[in-house]
N, C-alpha and C positions, 0 to 999 in steps of 0.2 A: 505492498500496500499506499504512498506518494504522500496522504494527504487529499489531495484528491482524483485521485482512483484507487481502484484492489484490480492485480493482477491474478491467478485463476490458472493452475497448469493442471488441464482437463487431459489427464490417464487414458482412461479409453480412448478418447479425443482426439492424443496424439494432438492435440493446441493449446494455446496460451492465446486466452481471453480476459478483453480488458474492460470490464466497467468502472462505470459512471457513477459517484456513488453519491453527487448530488438528486439524482435522475432515475440514478438503473438503464441505462445506455449501455447492448451490450454486442461488442464486433470482435472479429477476432483479430488479437493482432501479430500470429505467426501462427501456420502450422497448417498443416488443411487430408492431412493419411499418413498411417502407417510409413513410413522411412527413413533414412540416411541419408538426407543432403539441408548444408545448405543454402541459407539463400534470402529473398529477403519478402517480407509477412506470409500469405500462402501460399508463396512454392516451400518458400522450408519443407522440411517432413521431422515426424520428432517418433521414435514408436517408446508406447509407455512409460510420459516424459512423469513424473513421482512431486520432484520437488519447486518451484520459484526462491528468489532471495532478491538482492538487489544494496545494488552499495550505492546508491545515489543518482547516479546517470542511467545506469543499463540493467537487463535485470539475468539473473545467467536458474535455465533450467537443467536440474536433469536428469536428461535423456536415458530411464534407465538400462533400456533396451540390447541401446549403443552403445552404451558407458564411456556415454562420453556427458563433460560439464558441458556446456552450451551459453553464449552470450548473445544477447536482446538486444540492441543503439537504437 
């Protein structure tokens, strides 16, 4: 959470979602289906992403089945 948005890592959906806290509007920030591909937005593919954190600038996602930590800027 950054105070304005809540970021959610969806294990079964293979997506990173952004929820605007004040309105509840939800969008897909990254990911679209199961896979292993770096890319921008929905072109990125995750496989069982299970956790998410932030350093205040970027999001870091645990891409469990691909055994990677992925960075979203």
